[in-house]
PDB file of N, CA, C and O in Angstrom:
ATOM      1  N   UNK A   1      69.885  35.517  62.188  1.00  0.00           N
ATOM      2  CA  UNK A   1      70.890  34.680  62.109  1.00  0.00           C
ATOM      3  C   UNK A   1      71.808  34.209  63.155  1.00  0.00           C
ATOM      4  O   UNK A   1      72.148  33.075  63.493  1.00  0.00           O
ATOM      5  N   UNK A   2      72.185  35.626  63.667  1.00  0.00           N
ATOM      6  CA  UNK A   2      72.986  35.020  64.949  1.00  0.00           C
ATOM      7  C   UNK A   2      72.551  34.328  65.596  1.00  0.00           C
ATOM      8  O   UNK A   2      73.205  33.543  66.282  1.00  0.00           O
ATOM      9  N   UNK A   3      71.494  34.393  65.579  1.00  0.00           N
ATOM     10  CA  UNK A   3      70.468  33.236  66.727  1.00  0.00           C
ATOM     11  C   UNK A   3      71.327  31.679  66.777  1.00  0.00           C
ATOM     12  O   UNK A   3      72.082  31.183  67.613  1.00  0.00           O
ATOM     13  N   UNK A   4      70.635  31.059  65.035  1.00  0.00           N
ATOM     14  CA  UNK A   4      71.367  30.208  64.538  1.00  0.00           C
ATOM     15  C   UNK A   4      72.442  29.718  64.417  1.00  0.00           C
ATOM     16  O   UNK A   4      72.612  28.505  64.295  1.00  0.00           O
ATOM     17  N   UNK A   5      73.603  30.804  64.431  1.00  0.00           N
ATOM     18  CA  UNK A   5      74.653  30.358  64.908  1.00  0.00           C
ATOM     19  C   UNK A   5      75.092  30.470  66.133  1.00  0.00           C
ATOM     20  O   UNK A   5      76.265  30.142  66.310  1.00  0.00           O
ATOM     21  N   UNK A   6      74.601  30.770  66.863  1.00  0.00           N
ATOM     22  CA  UNK A   6      74.821  30.531  68.342  1.00  0.00           C
ATOM     23  C   UNK A   6      74.125  29.266  68.656  1.00  0.00           C
ATOM     24  O   UNK A   6      74.386  28.529  69.608  1.00  0.00           O
ATOM     25  N   UNK A   7      73.261  29.098  67.807  1.00  0.00           N
ATOM     26  CA  UNK A   7      72.452  27.692  68.554  1.00  0.00           C
ATOM     27  C   UNK A   7      73.514  26.561  67.807  1.00  0.00           C
ATOM     28  O   UNK A   7      73.429  25.456  68.343  1.00  0.00           O
ATOM     29  N   UNK A   8      74.341  26.616  66.852  1.00  0.00           N
ATOM     30  CA  UNK A   8      74.852  25.692  66.341  1.00  0.00           C
ATOM     31  C   UNK A   8      76.460  25.887  67.092  1.00  0.00           C
ATOM     32  O   UNK A   8      77.120  24.908  67.440  1.00  0.00           O
ATOM     33  N   UNK A   9      76.701  26.610  67.179  1.00  0.00           N
ATOM     34  CA  UNK A   9      78.046  26.628  68.238  1.00  0.00           C
ATOM     35  C   UNK A   9      77.609  25.723  69.547  1.00  0.00           C
ATOM     36  O   UNK A   9      78.165  24.661  69.826  1.00  0.00           O
ATOM     37  N   UNK A  10      76.648  26.238  70.222  1.00  0.00           N
ATOM     38  CA  UNK A  10      76.007  25.640  71.113  1.00  0.00           C
ATOM     39  C   UNK A  10      75.774  24.334  71.029  1.00  0.00           C
ATOM     40  O   UNK A  10      75.892  23.791  72.127  1.00  0.00           O
ATOM     41  N   UNK A  11      75.441  23.491  70.014  1.00  0.00           N
ATOM     42  CA  UNK A  11      74.715  22.640  69.817  1.00  0.00           C
ATOM     43  C   UNK A  11      75.968  21.514  70.430  1.00  0.00           C
ATOM     44  O   UNK A  11      77.196  21.516  70.345  1.00  0.00           O
ATOM     45  N   UNK A  12      74.862  20.489  71.140  1.00  0.00           N
ATOM     46  CA  UNK A  12      75.836  19.245  71.838  1.00  0.00           C
ATOM     47  C   UNK A  12      77.130  18.311  71.076  1.00  0.00           C
ATOM     48  O   UNK A  12      78.236  17.908  71.434  1.00  0.00           O
ATOM     49  N   UNK A  13      76.439  18.246  70.041  1.00  0.00           N
ATOM     50  CA  UNK A  13      77.281  17.450  69.160  1.00  0.00           C
ATOM     51  C   UNK A  13      78.652  17.705  69.145  1.00  0.00           C
ATOM     52  O   UNK A  13      79.557  16.874  69.062  1.00  0.00           O
ATOM     53  N   UNK A  14      78.765  19.336  69.261  1.00  0.00           N
ATOM     54  CA  UNK A  14      80.139  19.853  68.967  1.00  0.00           C
ATOM     55  C   UNK A  14      81.263  19.886  70.273  1.00  0.00           C
ATOM     56  O   UNK A  14      82.454  20.133  70.087  1.00  0.00           O
ATOM     57  N   UNK A  15      80.578  19.545  71.847  1.00  0.00           N
ATOM     58  CA  UNK A  15      81.058  19.317  72.869  1.00  0.00           C
ATOM     59  C   UNK A  15      82.332  18.171  72.385  1.00  0.00           C
ATOM     60  O   UNK A  15      82.237  17.206  71.626  1.00  0.00           O
ATOM     61  N   UNK A  16      83.793  18.808  73.305  1.00  0.00           N
ATOM     62  CA  UNK A  16      84.301  17.798  73.785  1.00  0.00           C
ATOM     63  C   UNK A  16      84.759  17.639  75.129  1.00  0.00           C
ATOM     64  O   UNK A  16      84.492  18.279  76.146  1.00  0.00           O
ATOM     65  N   UNK A  17      85.469  16.702  74.939  1.00  0.00           N
ATOM     66  CA  UNK A  17      85.954  16.459  77.020  1.00  0.00           C
ATOM     67  C   UNK A  17      87.209  17.331  76.707  1.00  0.00           C
ATOM     68  O   UNK A  17      87.797  17.692  75.688  1.00  0.00           O
ATOM     69  N   UNK A  18      87.397  17.564  78.544  1.00  0.00           N
ATOM     70  CA  UNK A  18      88.716  18.851  78.496  1.00  0.00           C
ATOM     71  C   UNK A  18      89.663  17.513  78.252  1.00  0.00           C
ATOM     72  O   UNK A  18      89.550  16.290  78.163  1.00  0.00           O
ATOM     73  N   UNK A  19      90.764  18.650  78.200  1.00  0.00           N
ATOM     74  CA  UNK A  19      92.187  18.360  77.789  1.00  0.00           C
ATOM     75  C   UNK A  19      92.582  16.830  78.707  1.00  0.00           C
ATOM     76  O   UNK A  19      91.820  16.405  79.575  1.00  0.00           O
ATOM     77  N   UNK A  20      94.051  16.046  78.288  1.00  0.00           N
ATOM     78  CA  UNK A  20      93.817  14.920  78.763  1.00  0.00           C
ATOM     79  C   UNK A  20      94.790  15.059  79.953  1.00  0.00           C
ATOM     80  O   UNK A  20      95.176  14.106  80.630  1.00  0.00           O
ATOM     81  N   UNK A  21      95.115  16.245  80.121  1.00  0.00           N
ATOM     82  CA  UNK A  21      95.616  16.821  81.272  1.00  0.00           C
ATOM     83  C   UNK A  21      94.207  17.801  82.470  1.00  0.00           C
ATOM     84  O   UNK A  21      94.217  18.040  83.677  1.00  0.00           O
ATOM     85  N   UNK A  22      93.875  17.903  82.114  1.00  0.00           N
ATOM     86  CA  UNK A  22      92.538  18.615  83.321  1.00  0.00           C
ATOM     87  C   UNK A  22      91.604  16.758  83.497  1.00  0.00           C
ATOM     88  O   UNK A  22      90.954  16.375  84.469  1.00  0.00           O
ATOM     89  N   UNK A  23      91.867  16.038  82.290  1.00  0.00           N
ATOM     90  CA  UNK A  23      90.920  14.499  82.137  1.00  0.00           C
ATOM     91  C   UNK A  23      91.738  14.090  83.902  1.00  0.00           C
ATOM     92  O   UNK A  23      91.255  14.078  85.035  1.00  0.00           O
ATOM     93  N   UNK A  24      92.693  13.895  83.540  1.00  0.00           N
ATOM     94  CA  UNK A  24      94.178  13.036  84.665  1.00  0.00           C
ATOM     95  C   UNK A  24      94.157  14.131  85.669  1.00  0.00           C
ATOM     96  O   UNK A  24      94.766  13.826  86.695  1.00  0.00           O
ATOM     97  N   UNK A  25      93.703  15.154  85.669  1.00  0.00           N
ATOM     98  CA  UNK A  25      93.736  15.711  87.599  1.00  0.00           C
ATOM     99  C   UNK A  25      92.121  15.345  87.439  1.00  0.00           C
ATOM    100  O   UNK A  25      92.153  14.137  87.672  1.00  0.00           O
ATOM    101  N   UNK A  26      90.996  15.608  87.229  1.00  0.00           N
ATOM    102  CA  UNK A  26      89.488  14.917  87.050  1.00  0.00           C
ATOM    103  C   UNK A  26      89.880  13.634  88.087  1.00  0.00           C
ATOM    104  O   UNK A  26      89.779  13.696  89.312  1.00  0.00           O
ATOM    105  N   UNK A  27      90.237  12.740  87.505  1.00  0.00           N
ATOM    106  CA  UNK A  27      90.500  11.814  87.624  1.00  0.00           C
ATOM    107  C   UNK A  27      91.256  11.228  89.033  1.00  0.00           C
ATOM    108  O   UNK A  27      90.739  10.348  89.721  1.00  0.00           O
ATOM    109  N   UNK A  28      92.281  11.726  89.280  1.00  0.00           N
ATOM    110  CA  UNK A  28      93.189  11.833  90.517  1.00  0.00           C
ATOM    111  C   UNK A  28      92.417  12.409  91.984  1.00  0.00           C
ATOM    112  O   UNK A  28      92.358  11.805  93.055  1.00  0.00           O
ATOM    113  N   UNK A  29      91.808  13.884  91.627  1.00  0.00           N
ATOM    114  CA  UNK A  29      90.793  14.077  92.407  1.00  0.00           C
ATOM    115  C   UNK A  29      89.836  12.814  92.771  1.00  0.00           C
ATOM    116  O   UNK A  29      89.726  12.348  93.905  1.00  0.00           O
ATOM    117  N   UNK A  30      89.295  12.436  91.841  1.00  0.00           N
ATOM    118  CA  UNK A  30      87.565  11.338  91.891  1.00  0.00           C
ATOM    119  C   UNK A  30      88.391  10.481  92.931  1.00  0.00           C
ATOM    120  O   UNK A  30      88.100  10.667  94.112  1.00  0.00           O
ATOM    121  N   UNK A  31      89.471   9.486  92.617  1.00  0.00           N
ATOM    122  CA  UNK A  31      90.086   8.786  93.188  1.00  0.00           C
ATOM    123  C   UNK A  31      90.435   9.439  94.412  1.00  0.00           C
ATOM    124  O   UNK A  31      89.345   9.257  94.954  1.00  0.00           O
ATOM    125  N   UNK A  32      91.149  10.103  95.336  1.00  0.00           N
ATOM    126  CA  UNK A  32      91.228  10.588  96.667  1.00  0.00           C
ATOM    127  C   UNK A  32      90.006  10.136  97.403  1.00  0.00           C
ATOM    128  O   UNK A  32      89.857   9.330  98.322  1.00  0.00           O
ATOM    129  N   UNK A  33      89.141  10.921  96.703  1.00  0.00           N
ATOM    130  CA  UNK A  33      88.104  10.780  97.101  1.00  0.00           C
ATOM    131  C   UNK A  33      87.265   9.771  97.659  1.00  0.00           C
ATOM    132  O   UNK A  33      86.863   9.711  98.821  1.00  0.00           O
ATOM    133  N   UNK A  34      86.975   8.754  96.446  1.00  0.00           N
ATOM    134  CA  UNK A  34      86.737   7.369  96.352  1.00  0.00           C
ATOM    135  C   UNK A  34      87.763   6.695  97.981  1.00  0.00           C
ATOM    136  O   UNK A  34      87.329   6.094  98.964  1.00  0.00           O
ATOM    137  N   UNK A  35      88.735   6.997  97.751  1.00  0.00           N
ATOM    138  CA  UNK A  35      89.525   6.192  98.274  1.00  0.00           C
ATOM    139  C   UNK A  35      89.576   6.571  99.884  1.00  0.00           C
ATOM    140  O   UNK A  35      89.695   5.742 100.787  1.00  0.00           O
ATOM    141  N   UNK A  36      89.436   8.327 100.087  1.00  0.00           N
ATOM    142  CA  UNK A  36      89.499   8.534 101.518  1.00  0.00           C
ATOM    143  C   UNK A  36      87.658   8.204 101.954  1.00  0.00           C
ATOM    144  O   UNK A  36      87.346   8.099 103.140  1.00  0.00           O
ATOM    145  N   UNK A  37      86.789   8.096 101.040  1.00  0.00           N
ATOM    146  CA  UNK A  37      85.484   7.702 101.323  1.00  0.00           C
ATOM    147  C   UNK A  37      85.100   5.715 101.691  1.00  0.00           C
ATOM    148  O   UNK A  37      84.063   5.076 101.868  1.00  0.00           O
ATOM    149  N   UNK A  38      86.440   5.398 101.661  1.00  0.00           N
ATOM    150  CA  UNK A  38      86.873   3.712 101.931  1.00  0.00           C
ATOM    151  C   UNK A  38      86.470   2.494 100.652  1.00  0.00           C
ATOM    152  O   UNK A  38      86.198   1.293 100.675  1.00  0.00           O
ATOM    153  N   UNK A  39      86.611   3.581  99.532  1.00  0.00           N
ATOM    154  CA  UNK A  39      86.057   2.614  98.422  1.00  0.00           C
ATOM    155  C   UNK A  39      84.857   1.744  98.292  1.00  0.00           C
ATOM    156  O   UNK A  39      84.691   0.597  97.878  1.00  0.00           O
ATOM    157  N   UNK A  40      83.596   3.222  99.081  1.00  0.00           N
ATOM    158  CA  UNK A  40      82.257   2.521  99.032  1.00  0.00           C
ATOM    159  C   UNK A  40      81.654   3.005  97.487  1.00  0.00           C
ATOM    160  O   UNK A  40      82.008   3.945  96.776  1.00  0.00           O
ATOM    161  N   UNK A  41      80.600   1.963  97.280  1.00  0.00           N
ATOM    162  CA  UNK A  41      80.080   1.906  96.231  1.00  0.00           C
ATOM    163  C   UNK A  41      78.513   2.001  96.366  1.00  0.00           C
ATOM    164  O   UNK A  41      78.103   1.403  97.361  1.00  0.00           O
ATOM    165  N   UNK A  42      77.491   2.638  95.569  1.00  0.00           N
ATOM    166  CA  UNK A  42      76.351   3.063  95.635  1.00  0.00           C
ATOM    167  C   UNK A  42      76.049   1.615  95.340  1.00  0.00           C
ATOM    168  O   UNK A  42      76.705   0.649  94.948  1.00  0.00           O
ATOM    169  N   UNK A  43      74.308   1.938  95.816  1.00  0.00           N
ATOM    170  CA  UNK A  43      73.413   0.231  95.661  1.00  0.00           C
ATOM    171  C   UNK A  43      73.349   0.349  94.634  1.00  0.00           C
ATOM    172  O   UNK A  43      74.108   1.253  94.284  1.00  0.00           O
ATOM    173  N   UNK A  44      72.392  -0.438  93.159  1.00  0.00           N
ATOM    174  CA  UNK A  44      72.029  -0.844  92.044  1.00  0.00           C
ATOM    175  C   UNK A  44      70.896   0.169  91.873  1.00  0.00           C
ATOM    176  O   UNK A  44      70.769   0.710  90.775  1.00  0.00           O
ATOM    177  N   UNK A  45      70.262   0.396  92.638  1.00  0.00           N
ATOM    178  CA  UNK A  45      69.267   1.616  92.643  1.00  0.00           C
ATOM    179  C   UNK A  45      69.809   2.645  92.382  1.00  0.00           C
ATOM    180  O   UNK A  45      69.578   3.133  91.275  1.00  0.00           O
ATOM    181  N   UNK A  46      70.620   3.262  93.207  1.00  0.00           N
ATOM    182  CA  UNK A  46      70.945   4.261  93.230  1.00  0.00           C
ATOM    183  C   UNK A  46      71.824   4.642  91.700  1.00  0.00           C
ATOM    184  O   UNK A  46      71.787   5.738  91.140  1.00  0.00           O
ATOM    185  N   UNK A  47      72.640   3.355  91.202  1.00  0.00           N
ATOM    186  CA  UNK A  47      74.088   3.692  89.915  1.00  0.00           C
ATOM    187  C   UNK A  47      72.807   3.379  88.594  1.00  0.00           C
ATOM    188  O   UNK A  47      72.948   3.943  87.509  1.00  0.00           O
ATOM    189  N   UNK A  48      71.859   2.643  88.788  1.00  0.00           N
ATOM    190  CA  UNK A  48      70.972   3.167  88.011  1.00  0.00           C
ATOM    191  C   UNK A  48      70.161   4.445  87.679  1.00  0.00           C
ATOM    192  O   UNK A  48      69.936   5.008  86.608  1.00  0.00           O
ATOM    193  N   UNK A  49      69.743   4.756  89.154  1.00  0.00           N
ATOM    194  CA  UNK A  49      69.552   6.306  88.968  1.00  0.00           C
ATOM    195  C   UNK A  49      70.516   7.370  88.370  1.00  0.00           C
ATOM    196  O   UNK A  49      70.278   8.268  87.562  1.00  0.00           O
ATOM    197  N   UNK A  50      71.331   7.120  88.810  1.00  0.00           N
ATOM    198  CA  UNK A  50      72.887   8.032  87.987  1.00  0.00           C
ATOM    199  C   UNK A  50      72.983   8.557  86.404  1.00  0.00           C
ATOM    200  O   UNK A  50      73.154   9.575  85.735  1.00  0.00           O
ATOM    201  N   UNK A  51      72.632   6.388  86.237  1.00  0.00           N
ATOM    202  CA  UNK A  51      72.920   6.985  84.730  1.00  0.00           C
ATOM    203  C   UNK A  51      71.967   7.206  84.525  1.00  0.00           C
ATOM    204  O   UNK A  51      71.879   8.196  83.798  1.00  0.00           O
ATOM    205  N   UNK A  52      70.693   6.608  84.906  1.00  0.00           N
ATOM    206  CA  UNK A  52      69.304   7.771  84.196  1.00  0.00           C
ATOM    207  C   UNK A  52      68.822   8.954  84.173  1.00  0.00           C
ATOM    208  O   UNK A  52      67.754   9.422  83.776  1.00  0.00           O
ATOM    209  N   UNK A  53      70.230   9.608  84.900  1.00  0.00           N
ATOM    210  CA  UNK A  53      70.399  11.348  84.995  1.00  0.00           C
ATOM    211  C   UNK A  53      70.963  11.019  83.596  1.00  0.00           C
ATOM    212  O   UNK A  53      70.384  10.998  82.510  1.00  0.00           O
ATOM    213  N   UNK A  54      72.320  10.756  83.934  1.00  0.00           N
ATOM    214  CA  UNK A  54      73.415  11.105  82.544  1.00  0.00           C
ATOM    215  C   UNK A  54      72.149  10.758  81.018  1.00  0.00           C
ATOM    216  O   UNK A  54      72.196  11.349  79.939  1.00  0.00           O
ATOM    217  N   UNK A  55      71.358   9.900  81.322  1.00  0.00           N
ATOM    218  CA  UNK A  55      70.825  10.094  80.046  1.00  0.00           C
ATOM    219  C   UNK A  55      69.952  10.600  79.050  1.00  0.00           C
ATOM    220  O   UNK A  55      69.441  10.239  77.990  1.00  0.00           O
ATOM    221  N   UNK A  56      69.993  11.986  80.127  1.00  0.00           N
ATOM    222  CA  UNK A  56      69.308  13.231  79.396  1.00  0.00           C
ATOM    223  C   UNK A  56      70.228  14.441  79.820  1.00  0.00           C
ATOM    224  O   UNK A  56      69.703  15.506  80.147  1.00  0.00           O
ATOM    225  N   UNK A  57      71.641  14.277  79.817  1.00  0.00           N
ATOM    226  CA  UNK A  57      72.279  15.176  79.779  1.00  0.00           C
ATOM    227  C   UNK A  57      72.874  15.528  78.777  1.00  0.00           C
ATOM    228  O   UNK A  57      73.409  14.764  77.974  1.00  0.00           O
ATOM    229  N   UNK A  58      72.841  16.876  78.710  1.00  0.00           N
ATOM    230  CA  UNK A  58      73.372  17.186  77.290  1.00  0.00           C
ATOM    231  C   UNK A  58      75.409  16.860  77.171  1.00  0.00           C
ATOM    232  O   UNK A  58      76.030  16.657  76.128  1.00  0.00           O
ATOM    233  N   UNK A  59      75.704  16.888  77.896  1.00  0.00           N
ATOM    234  CA  UNK A  59      77.399  16.232  78.411  1.00  0.00           C
ATOM    235  C   UNK A  59      77.555  14.728  78.184  1.00  0.00           C
ATOM    236  O   UNK A  59      78.638  14.163  78.331  1.00  0.00           O
ATOM    237  N   UNK A  60      76.430  14.101  77.821  1.00  0.00           N
ATOM    238  CA  UNK A  60      76.979  12.498  77.566  1.00  0.00           C
ATOM    239  C   UNK A  60      76.850  12.046  76.706  1.00  0.00           C
ATOM    240  O   UNK A  60      75.733  11.847  76.227  1.00  0.00           O
ATOM    241  N   UNK A  61      78.333  11.575  75.959  1.00  0.00           N
ATOM    242  CA  UNK A  61      78.870  10.720  74.542  1.00  0.00           C
ATOM    243  C   UNK A  61      79.012   9.350  74.852  1.00  0.00           C
ATOM    244  O   UNK A  61      80.081   8.975  75.332  1.00  0.00           O
ATOM    245  N   UNK A  62      77.647   8.149  74.552  1.00  0.00           N
ATOM    246  CA  UNK A  62      77.795   6.751  74.987  1.00  0.00           C
ATOM    247  C   UNK A  62      78.261   6.799  76.307  1.00  0.00           C
ATOM    248  O   UNK A  62      77.794   7.621  77.096  1.00  0.00           O
ATOM    249  N   UNK A  63      79.273   5.875  76.679  1.00  0.00           N
ATOM    250  CA  UNK A  63      79.582   6.152  78.264  1.00  0.00           C
ATOM    251  C   UNK A  63      80.697   7.039  78.666  1.00  0.00           C
ATOM    252  O   UNK A  63      81.402   6.740  79.629  1.00  0.00           O
ATOM    253  N   UNK A  64      80.877   8.030  78.031  1.00  0.00           N
ATOM    254  CA  UNK A  64      81.539   9.386  78.644  1.00  0.00           C
ATOM    255  C   UNK A  64      81.409  10.599  78.916  1.00  0.00           C
ATOM    256  O   UNK A  64      81.113  11.341  77.979  1.00  0.00           O
ATOM    257  N   UNK A  65      81.493  10.877  79.563  1.00  0.00           N
ATOM    258  CA  UNK A  65      80.824  12.626  80.336  1.00  0.00           C
ATOM    259  C   UNK A  65      81.978  13.804  79.761  1.00  0.00           C
ATOM    260  O   UNK A  65      83.177  13.795  80.042  1.00  0.00           O
ATOM    261  N   UNK A  66      81.471  14.527  79.131  1.00  0.00           N
ATOM    262  CA  UNK A  66      81.739  14.944  78.251  1.00  0.00           C
ATOM    263  C   UNK A  66      82.827  16.490  79.076  1.00  0.00           C
ATOM    264  O   UNK A  66      83.925  16.950  78.761  1.00  0.00           O
ATOM    265  N   UNK A  67      82.094  16.768  79.893  1.00  0.00           N
ATOM    266  CA  UNK A  67      82.307  17.454  80.814  1.00  0.00           C
ATOM    267  C   UNK A  67      83.385  17.510  81.844  1.00  0.00           C
ATOM    268  O   UNK A  67      84.012  18.540  82.087  1.00  0.00           O
ATOM    269  N   UNK A  68      83.647  15.954  82.654  1.00  0.00           N
ATOM    270  CA  UNK A  68      84.892  16.084  83.276  1.00  0.00           C
ATOM    271  C   UNK A  68      86.059  14.925  82.655  1.00  0.00           C
ATOM    272  O   UNK A  68      87.252  14.681  82.836  1.00  0.00           O
ATOM    273  N   UNK A  69      85.055  14.447  81.908  1.00  0.00           N
ATOM    274  CA  UNK A  69      86.199  13.487  80.863  1.00  0.00           C
ATOM    275  C   UNK A  69      86.041  11.650  81.251  1.00  0.00           C
ATOM    276  O   UNK A  69      86.557  10.666  80.720  1.00  0.00           O
ATOM    277  N   UNK A  70      85.096  11.800  82.398  1.00  0.00           N
ATOM    278  CA  UNK A  70      84.957  10.728  83.318  1.00  0.00           C
ATOM    279  C   UNK A  70      84.349   9.015  81.729  1.00  0.00           C
ATOM    280  O   UNK A  70      83.940   9.113  80.572  1.00  0.00           O
ATOM    281  N   UNK A  71      84.643   7.750  82.648  1.00  0.00           N
ATOM    282  CA  UNK A  71      83.716   7.002  81.881  1.00  0.00           C
ATOM    283  C   UNK A  71      82.388   6.848  83.061  1.00  0.00           C
ATOM    284  O   UNK A  71      82.442   6.966  84.285  1.00  0.00           O
ATOM    285  N   UNK A  72      81.331   6.572  82.263  1.00  0.00           N
ATOM    286  CA  UNK A  72      80.345   7.067  83.284  1.00  0.00           C
ATOM    287  C   UNK A  72      79.844   5.267  83.992  1.00  0.00           C
ATOM    288  O   UNK A  72      79.569   5.153  85.187  1.00  0.00           O
ATOM    289  N   UNK A  73      79.826   4.660  83.515  1.00  0.00           N
ATOM    290  CA  UNK A  73      79.301   3.152  83.723  1.00  0.00           C
ATOM    291  C   UNK A  73      80.739   3.065  85.311  1.00  0.00           C
ATOM    292  O   UNK A  73      80.104   2.704  86.301  1.00  0.00           O
ATOM    293  N   UNK A  74      81.537   3.176  85.513  1.00  0.00           N
ATOM    294  CA  UNK A  74      82.784   3.601  86.406  1.00  0.00           C
ATOM    295  C   UNK A  74      82.294   4.356  87.704  1.00  0.00           C
ATOM    296  O   UNK A  74      81.876   4.143  88.842  1.00  0.00           O
ATOM    297  N   UNK A  75      82.704   5.699  86.539  1.00  0.00           N
ATOM    298  CA  UNK A  75      82.037   7.035  87.960  1.00  0.00           C
ATOM    299  C   UNK A  75      80.994   6.529  88.601  1.00  0.00           C
ATOM    300  O   UNK A  75      81.245   6.236  89.770  1.00  0.00           O
ATOM    301  N   UNK A  76      79.253   6.199  88.027  1.00  0.00           N
ATOM    302  CA  UNK A  76      78.298   6.469  88.805  1.00  0.00           C
ATOM    303  C   UNK A  76      78.282   5.331  89.673  1.00  0.00           C
ATOM    304  O   UNK A  76      77.238   5.279  90.323  1.00  0.00           O
ATOM    305  N   UNK A  77      79.494   3.934  90.017  1.00  0.00           N
ATOM    306  CA  UNK A  77      79.135   3.398  90.931  1.00  0.00           C
ATOM    307  C   UNK A  77      79.677   3.923  92.405  1.00  0.00           C
ATOM    308  O   UNK A  77      79.341   3.830  93.585  1.00  0.00           O
ATOM    309  N   UNK A  78      80.727   4.536  91.605  1.00  0.00           N
ATOM    310  CA  UNK A  78      81.545   4.999  93.629  1.00  0.00           C
ATOM    311  C   UNK A  78      80.756   6.231  93.647  1.00  0.00           C
ATOM    312  O   UNK A  78      80.508   7.209  92.942  1.00  0.00           O
ATOM    313  N   UNK A  79      80.309   5.408  95.484  1.00  0.00           N
ATOM    314  CA  UNK A  79      79.489   6.921  96.011  1.00  0.00           C
ATOM    315  C   UNK A  79      80.221   7.860  96.519  1.00  0.00           C
ATOM    316  O   UNK A  79      79.553   8.600  97.242  1.00  0.00           O
ATOM    317  N   UNK A  80      81.962   8.306  96.398  1.00  0.00           N
ATOM    318  CA  UNK A  80      81.923   9.682  96.358  1.00  0.00           C
ATOM    319  C   UNK A  80      82.380   9.760  95.457  1.00  0.00           C
ATOM    320  O   UNK A  80      83.601   9.642  95.561  1.00  0.00           O
ATOM    321  N   UNK A  81      81.772  10.039  93.731  1.00  0.00           N
ATOM    322  CA  UNK A  81      81.940  10.367  93.127  1.00  0.00           C
ATOM    323  C   UNK A  81      81.358  11.136  92.822  1.00  0.00           C
ATOM    324  O   UNK A  81      80.507  11.128  93.711  1.00  0.00           O
ATOM    325  N   UNK A  82      80.992  12.227  91.912  1.00  0.00           N
ATOM    326  CA  UNK A  82      79.768  13.387  91.609  1.00  0.00           C
ATOM    327  C   UNK A  82      79.621  13.839  90.130  1.00  0.00           C
ATOM    328  O   UNK A  82      80.468  13.981  89.249  1.00  0.00           O
ATOM    329  N   UNK A  83      78.776  13.951  90.134  1.00  0.00           N
ATOM    330  CA  UNK A  83      78.475  14.888  88.911  1.00  0.00           C
ATOM    331  C   UNK A  83      78.910  15.872  88.609  1.00  0.00           C
ATOM    332  O   UNK A  83      78.974  16.676  89.539  1.00  0.00           O
ATOM    333  N   UNK A  84      79.380  16.319  87.371  1.00  0.00           N
ATOM    334  CA  UNK A  84      80.566  17.221  87.341  1.00  0.00           C
ATOM    335  C   UNK A  84      79.487  18.750  87.202  1.00  0.00           C
ATOM    336  O   UNK A  84      79.838  19.916  87.381  1.00  0.00           O
ATOM    337  N   UNK A  85      77.764  18.087  86.730  1.00  0.00           N
ATOM    338  CA  UNK A  85      76.942  19.225  86.965  1.00  0.00           C
ATOM    339  C   UNK A  85      76.054  19.421  87.917  1.00  0.00           C
ATOM    340  O   UNK A  85      75.082  20.175  87.954  1.00  0.00           O
ATOM    341  N   UNK A  86      76.559  18.529  88.836  1.00  0.00           N
ATOM    342  CA  UNK A  86      75.524  18.321  90.081  1.00  0.00           C
ATOM    343  C   UNK A  86      74.212  17.875  89.738  1.00  0.00           C
ATOM    344  O   UNK A  86      73.197  18.490  90.065  1.00  0.00           O
ATOM    345  N   UNK A  87      74.221  16.613  88.960  1.00  0.00           N
ATOM    346  CA  UNK A  87      72.694  16.823  88.897  1.00  0.00           C
ATOM    347  C   UNK A  87      72.390  14.878  89.549  1.00  0.00           C
ATOM    348  O   UNK A  87      71.276  14.363  89.451  1.00  0.00           O
ATOM    349  N   UNK A  88      73.513  14.183  90.105  1.00  0.00           N
ATOM    350  CA  UNK A  88      73.131  12.855  90.608  1.00  0.00           C
ATOM    351  C   UNK A  88      73.112  13.540  91.940  1.00  0.00           C
ATOM    352  O   UNK A  88      73.890  14.259  92.567  1.00  0.00           O
ATOM    353  N   UNK A  89      71.664  12.928  92.165  1.00  0.00           N
ATOM    354  CA  UNK A  89      71.205  13.007  94.218  1.00  0.00           C
ATOM    355  C   UNK A  89      72.737  12.225  95.300  1.00  0.00           C
ATOM    356  O   UNK A  89      73.615  11.433  94.956  1.00  0.00           O
ATOM    357  N   UNK A  90      72.468  12.905  96.633  1.00  0.00           N
ATOM    358  CA  UNK A  90      73.827  12.354  97.177  1.00  0.00           C
ATOM    359  C   UNK A  90      73.305  11.244  98.002  1.00  0.00           C
ATOM    360  O   UNK A  90      72.379  11.476  98.779  1.00  0.00           O
ATOM    361  N   UNK A  91      73.831  10.018  97.904  1.00  0.00           N
ATOM    362  CA  UNK A  91      73.106   8.536  98.095  1.00  0.00           C
ATOM    363  C   UNK A  91      73.359   8.947  99.795  1.00  0.00           C
ATOM    364  O   UNK A  91      73.001   8.168 100.679  1.00  0.00           O
TER     365      UNK A  91
END
């Protein structure tokens, strides 16, 4: 029975994004990295590969990463942006 309670607690449907203050910090840090990288984007192929990786991630909800709170269609475009779980390959 304890295993079922643990599984229910770990269920990805109960995951929530980080608090707004943490999301703001994550965004500021990511934007600083993006600007210092020259605002460069990944190729269309790399972009699609990043989103495909997100498709199988337990932290994805629609267009949002519940680990960092970012909007994936935007975050997956920037070369300097990184997956908080380390799942994206380096461009």
